[in-house]
C-alpha positions in Angstrom: -66.5 -25.9 -130.1 -68.0 -24.7 -127.2 -71.5 -22.2 -128.8 -72.1 -20.5 -125.9 -68.4 -18.6 -126.1 -67.5 -18.7 -129.9 -66.8 -15.2 -131.9 -69.9 -15.8 -133.7 -72.2 -16.7 -131.0 -71.1 -13.5 -128.9 -70.9 -11.3 -132.4 -74.6 -12.3 -132.7 -75.5 -11.5 -128.9 -73.7 -7.6 -129.5 -75.6 -6.8 -132.6 -79.0 -8.3 -132.0 -79.1 -5.5 -129.6 -79.4 -2.6 -132.0 -76.5 -0.8 -133.6 -73.4 -1.2 -132.4 -70.1 0.7 -134.1 -67.2 -1.0 -135.3 -65.1 0.5 -132.4 -67.3 -1.5 -130.1 -67.9 -4.6 -131.8 -64.0 -4.7 -131.9 -63.4 -3.7 -128.2 -65.6 -7.1 -126.9 -62.8 -9.3 -129.4 -59.9 -7.0 -128.4 -57.2 -9.7 -127.0 -58.3 -11.8 -130.6 -55.4 -11.1 -133.3 -52.3 -9.4 -132.9 -51.6 -5.7 -135.2 -55.6 -4.7 -135.4 -57.2 -1.8 -133.7 -60.4 -2.8 -132.6 -62.0 -0.3 -134.7 -60.6 -3.1 -137.9 -61.6 -5.9 -135.9 -65.3 -5.0 -136.0 -65.0 -4.8 -139.9 -63.9 -7.9 -140.1 -66.6 -9.4 -137.6 -69.6 -7.6 -139.1 -68.3 -8.4 -142.8 -68.1 -12.1 -141.7 -71.6 -12.3 -140.3 -72.7 -10.7 -143.3 -71.8 -13.7 -144.7 -73.5 -16.1 -142.4 -76.6 -13.8 -143.2 -76.6 -14.1 -146.9 -76.1 -17.7 -146.8 -79.2 -17.8 -145.4 -78.2 -19.1 -141.5 -81.0 -17.6 -139.5 -79.9 -15.1 -136.7 -81.8 -12.2 -134.7 -79.9 -9.1 -135.6 -80.5 -5.7 -136.2 -80.0 -5.5 -139.4 -79.0 -1.8 -139.4 -75.7 -3.2 -138.3 -75.2 -4.0 -142.1 -76.7 -0.7 -144.2 -74.4 -0.8 -147.1 -73.0 -3.4 -147.7 -74.9 -5.7 -150.6 -76.2 -9.0 -149.9 -77.2 -11.3 -152.4 -80.2 -13.0 -150.9 -80.5 -10.5 -147.7 -81.5 -6.8 -148.0 -79.7 -4.6 -144.7 -81.6 -2.1 -143.0 -81.5 1.6 -143.5 -81.6 3.8 -140.2 -80.8 7.5 -140.5 -78.3 8.9 -138.0 -77.5 5.7 -136.3 -76.2 6.3 -133.0 -74.5 3.4 -131.1 -76.7 1.6 -128.2 -73.0 1.2 -126.4 -70.7 3.8 -127.0 -73.3 7.2 -128.3 -71.0 7.5 -131.2 -68.3 8.9 -128.6 -65.4 7.6 -131.1 -66.6 9.7 -133.7 -66.3 13.0 -131.9 -62.7 11.6 -130.2 -60.8 14.4 -132.7 -62.4 17.0 -130.7 -60.6 15.8 -127.2 -57.1 15.1 -129.7 -57.7 19.1 -130.7 -58.0 20.5 -127.1 -55.7 18.5 -125.4 -52.9 19.4 -128.2 -54.1 22.6 -127.7 -53.2 23.0 -124.0 -49.7 20.7 -124.4 -48.6 23.7 -126.8 -48.0 26.0 -123.9 -45.9 23.2 -121.4 -42.7 21.5 -121.9 -42.7 17.9 -121.0 -41.0 14.6 -122.1 -43.4 11.8 -121.6 -48.0 12.1 -120.6 -49.9 9.7 -120.4 -53.7 10.0 -121.4 -57.1 9.6 -118.9 -60.8 9.5 -119.1 -63.1 9.8 -117.1 -66.4 8.2 -117.9 -70.1 8.9 -117.7 -72.3 6.7 -115.4 -74.3 6.2 -118.3 -71.2 4.2 -120.4 -70.1 2.6 -116.9 -73.6 0.9 -116.7 -74.1 -0.1 -120.4 -70.6 -1.2 -120.5 -70.7 -3.8 -117.1 -74.4 -5.1 -118.7 -72.8 -5.6 -121.9 -70.0 -7.9 -120.4 -72.4 -9.5 -117.7 -74.5 -10.5 -120.6 -72.3 -11.5 -123.3 -68.8 -11.9 -121.0 -65.4 -10.9 -120.6 -63.1 -13.6 -122.2 -61.5 -11.4 -124.7 -62.8 -7.7 -124.5 -60.7 -4.5 -123.3 -62.1 -2.0 -121.3 -64.1 1.4 -123.7 -61.6 3.3 -121.1 -58.4 1.8 -122.4 -59.4 2.0 -126.5 -59.9 5.8 -125.4 -56.7 6.2 -123.5 -54.7 4.4 -126.7 -56.4 6.3 -129.6 -56.1 9.8 -127.9 -52.5 8.3 -126.7 -51.4 7.5 -130.6 -52.6 10.7 -131.7 -50.7 13.4 -129.2 -47.7 10.9 -129.8 -47.9 11.4 -133.3 -48.3 15.2 -132.9 -45.9 16.3 -130.2 -43.0 13.4 -131.2 -43.8 12.4 -127.2 -43.4 8.7 -125.8 -46.4 7.8 -123.4 -44.8 7.2 -119.8 -47.1 5.1 -117.5 -45.3 5.0 -114.1 -44.6 8.4 -113.8 -45.5 10.7 -116.4 -44.5 14.5 -117.1 -48.1 15.4 -117.8 -51.3 13.9 -117.4 -54.4 14.5 -120.1 -57.3 13.7 -118.7 -60.4 13.2 -120.4 -63.8 14.6 -118.9 -66.8 12.9 -120.6 -69.4 14.3 -119.2 -68.2 17.6 -119.3 -66.7 16.8 -122.5 -63.8 18.7 -121.7 -59.7 17.9 -121.5 -58.1 19.0 -118.8 -54.2 18.5 -118.6 -52.2 17.7 -115.3 -49.0 18.7 -115.1 -47.2 16.2 -112.7 -44.5 17.9 -110.0 -40.9 18.2 -111.3 -38.2 16.6 -108.3 -34.8 18.4 -107.9 -32.2 16.4 -106.1 -29.3 17.9 -104.5 -27.1 18.4 -101.3 -27.5 21.7 -99.6 -24.9 23.5 -97.1 -26.5 26.1 -94.5 -23.7 28.9 -93.5 -25.4 31.2 -91.4 -27.9 30.3 -88.4 -31.2 31.6 -87.4 -32.7 30.3 -90.6 -35.4 27.5 -90.7 -34.9 24.7 -93.7 -38.3 25.2 -94.7 -40.6 28.5 -95.0 -42.7 29.0 -91.4 -46.5 29.8 -92.5 -46.2 32.0 -89.5 -44.3 34.7 -91.8 -42.0 34.7 -88.5 -38.2 34.3 -90.4 -37.9 36.3 -93.4 -36.0 33.4 -95.8 -35.2 29.6 -95.2 -33.2 27.3 -97.0 -36.0 26.3 -99.6 -36.9 29.9 -100.5 -33.2 30.4 -101.2 -33.2 27.7 -103.1 -36.9 27.5 -105.1 -36.9 31.4 -105.9 -34.2 31.1 -108.3 -35.5 27.7 -109.7 -39.4 29.0 -109.8 -38.0 31.9 -111.5 -36.0 29.4 -114.6 -39.2 26.8 -115.1 -42.8 28.4 -113.7 -44.7 26.3 -111.3 -47.5 27.4 -109.0 -45.4 26.3 -106.0 -43.0 24.3 -104.1 -42.0 21.6 -101.3 -38.9 20.8 -99.8 -38.2 17.7 -98.8 -35.0 17.0 -96.7 -32.9 14.3 -95.4 -33.8 15.0 -91.8 -33.4 19.0 -90.8 -30.9 21.0 -88.4 -32.2 23.3 -85.8 -33.2 26.9 -86.8 -29.8 28.2 -84.8 -27.5 25.4 -86.1 -25.4 25.9 -88.8 -25.1 22.7 -91.5 -21.8 21.9 -93.2 -22.4 18.6 -94.3 -24.2 18.9 -97.5 -27.7 17.3 -96.6 -29.5 15.8 -99.3 -32.7 17.4 -100.5 -35.7 17.0 -103.0 -37.0 20.1 -104.2 -40.2 19.7 -105.6 -42.3 22.5 -107.8 -45.4 21.9 -108.3 -47.1 22.5 -112.5 -44.0 23.5 -113.9 -44.0 25.4 -117.2 -40.6 23.8 -118.4 -38.7 20.9 -117.1 -35.2 22.2 -118.6 -33.1 23.4 -115.7 -29.7 25.6 -116.2 -28.1 23.3 -113.2 -25.2 25.7 -113.6 -27.2 29.0 -113.2 -28.9 27.9 -110.4 -26.1 26.6 -108.2 -24.6 29.9 -108.9 -27.8 32.3 -108.0 -28.4 30.2 -104.6 -24.3 30.3 -103.6 -24.6 34.1 -104.3 -26.9 34.5 -101.5 -24.1 33.2 -99.2 -26.6 31.8 -96.6 -27.2 28.8 -98.5 -24.8 26.8 -101.5 -25.6 23.6 -103.0 -24.1 21.0 -105.1 -24.8 17.6 -106.8 -27.9 18.8 -108.9 -30.1 16.5 -111.2 -33.7 16.2 -112.1 -35.0 12.5 -110.3 -38.2 10.8 -110.3 -40.8 11.1 -107.5 -39.8 8.1 -105.8 -36.5 9.5 -104.6 -38.6 11.7 -102.3 -40.0 8.7 -100.4 -36.2 7.3 -100.1 -35.1 11.0 -99.1 -37.5 11.2 -96.0 -37.3 8.2 -94.5 -33.6 7.2 -94.5 -31.8 7.6 -91.3 -27.8 8.8 -91.7 -25.7 9.1 -88.8 -24.4 12.5 -88.3 -21.4 14.2 -86.9 -21.8 17.2 -84.9 -19.3 19.9 -83.3 -21.5 21.6 -80.5 -19.8 24.8 -78.5 -20.7 24.0 -74.6 -20.7 26.7 -71.8 -20.8 24.8 -68.6 -21.6 26.5 -65.0 -18.3 25.4 -63.4 -15.4 25.0 -64.7 -14.3 21.6 -65.3 -10.4 19.7 -65.1 -8.8 18.2 -68.1 -9.3 15.4 -66.3 -12.6 15.6 -65.5 -13.8 15.7 -69.1 -12.0 12.3 -69.3 -15.6 10.9 -68.1 -16.8 11.9 -71.0 -15.5 9.2 -72.8 -18.1 6.3 -71.1 -20.4 7.8 -74.0 -18.4 6.1 -76.9 -20.8 3.2 -77.5 -23.7 4.2 -75.4 -27.1 4.2 -75.6 -29.1 7.5 -74.2 -32.4 7.6 -73.7 -34.6 10.4 -74.7 -38.0 10.9 -74.5 -39.6 14.1 -76.7 -37.7 17.3 -75.5 -39.6 19.7 -73.6 -38.7 22.2 -76.4 -41.2 20.7 -79.1 -43.4 18.7 -77.2 -45.9 21.3 -78.3 -45.3 20.2 -81.6 -44.3 16.7 -81.1 -45.6 13.5 -79.5 -44.3 12.6 -75.9 -42.5 9.8 -76.1 -39.3 7.7 -75.6 -36.6 7.1 -78.0 -33.1 5.2 -77.4 -30.5 6.3 -79.6 -26.8 5.5 -79.9 -23.7 7.5 -79.3 -21.3 6.3 -82.1 -17.9 8.5 -80.7 -17.3 11.6 -78.7 -14.3 13.7 -78.4 -14.1 16.5 -76.3 -11.7 19.9 -76.3 -11.2 22.5 -73.7 -11.4 25.9 -75.0 -11.3 28.1 -71.9 -12.8 29.1 -69.0 -16.1 27.2 -68.3 -16.0 26.3 -72.5 -15.3 23.1 -74.0 -15.8 21.8 -77.3 -17.3 18.3 -78.4 -17.4 16.7 -81.7 -19.8 14.1 -80.8 -21.3 10.8 -83.9 -24.7 9.8 -83.2 -27.6 8.2 -84.8 -30.3 9.7 -86.8 -32.8 11.1 -84.8 -30.3 12.1 -81.5 -31.3 15.3 -80.2 -27.8 16.6 -79.6 -28.6 20.1 -77.2 -30.3 17.3 -74.3 -27.6 14.9 -75.1 -25.7 18.1 -73.5 -28.2 19.3 -71.3 -29.7 16.5 -69.8 -33.3 18.3 -70.5 -33.9 17.9 -66.6 -33.9 14.1 -66.7 -35.8 13.8 -70.2 -32.2 12.9 -71.7 -29.7 10.2 -69.7 -27.0 9.9 -69.3 -25.6 13.4 -70.8 -23.1 15.4 -70.3 -24.4 17.4 -67.8 -25.2 14.5 -65.8 -21.7 13.0 -66.4 -19.6 16.2 -65.8 -21.8 17.0 -62.7 -22.5 20.2 -63.6 -25.2 22.2 -65.7 -24.3 22.3 -69.6 -25.5 24.6 -72.7 -25.1 24.7 -76.1 -24.6 28.0 -77.4 -23.2 27.0 -80.8 -24.2 23.8 -83.2 -22.8 23.0 -86.3 -23.7 19.5 -88.6 -20.2 18.8 -89.9 -20.5 15.2 -91.4 -23.7 13.2 -92.6 -23.0 9.7 -93.4 -24.5 9.1 -97.0 -23.7 6.0 -98.0 -28.0 4.7 -98.5 -28.5 7.3 -100.9 -25.5 6.7 -103.3 -27.7 4.8 -105.8 -29.4 8.3 -106.7 
């Protein structure tokens, strides 16, 4: 047997420090024996050591650790107001933290939770010193034990499971302030929207230039239902403010600190659709990891553009647009967005293009493009910053006067 690392040797090293409670003694052996709490392990080890001492084995141990044990040949040391040298009797007051947590949680609707603890610097220092001198072979951290014990009590009280990845609420014990904070984590609602009118942005403008947005039209009735301190809108791309979206663009609406988590999805859809500006469908609550998928996915889109030409062009001349089919175009950042986006050159593929003459100096084009293509500049050329362009090919100035997104390829999002 390796005497240095034996349970007996480690237990003696711990109990020579002064009085150590059952939690802090047993925690150093947390990975031994299944189905026991650390407090139970501590009692087993303490009683075993009492047997060894009563058998007249000589160990340098603070005898206040054995108060209340009836030795035959030894005598325990009485100590008034015993205070654990490791946790300072923290575990005796743990129920007060539980009561504070339960009081806050009663006001919140949640399906699962997680407990976390902010230790004092003193507790961290003592634990690190103990590990350095006794070792960490079988131990558990004090933070882990606190989280587990408090979590079990909350689970019993509310009949809700702990969730370690993406909990609805996080209960944080602040030992320095001797207080409990309940952090309500965001709720994420997935859906698809159509923007039926022009001249409203996708998200709220800080300047207040636009009275409403797609985000606000969807969020307002949702906040009425479940409460919350705010919201964030995550769209799979965005259309221009003056463009309609008739292609059911995927989005996730994030509600910050919702008081409730049960949504009447049918009523929400009806309330939004009544606006006649935005309509939504395929609503469901999802986990937060969907946001990154929505923001990073690159979806091909098909647009309908009504184009005004400076001079009339024959149907025969329009056939020259066929050279854009399958063509890779080059686009420098458009002048209209240079104030908020980096100036760089992009390569984008034009998957297909169709056209129709609809009047003198007016044509309609249906164009399918790779994600991130600037359609207005594909038409105008943006003074040579996009090439080739409709304007260059037709040898006349061209300008989009109406733009609609009419199809979005959503195959990459089928798993949501």
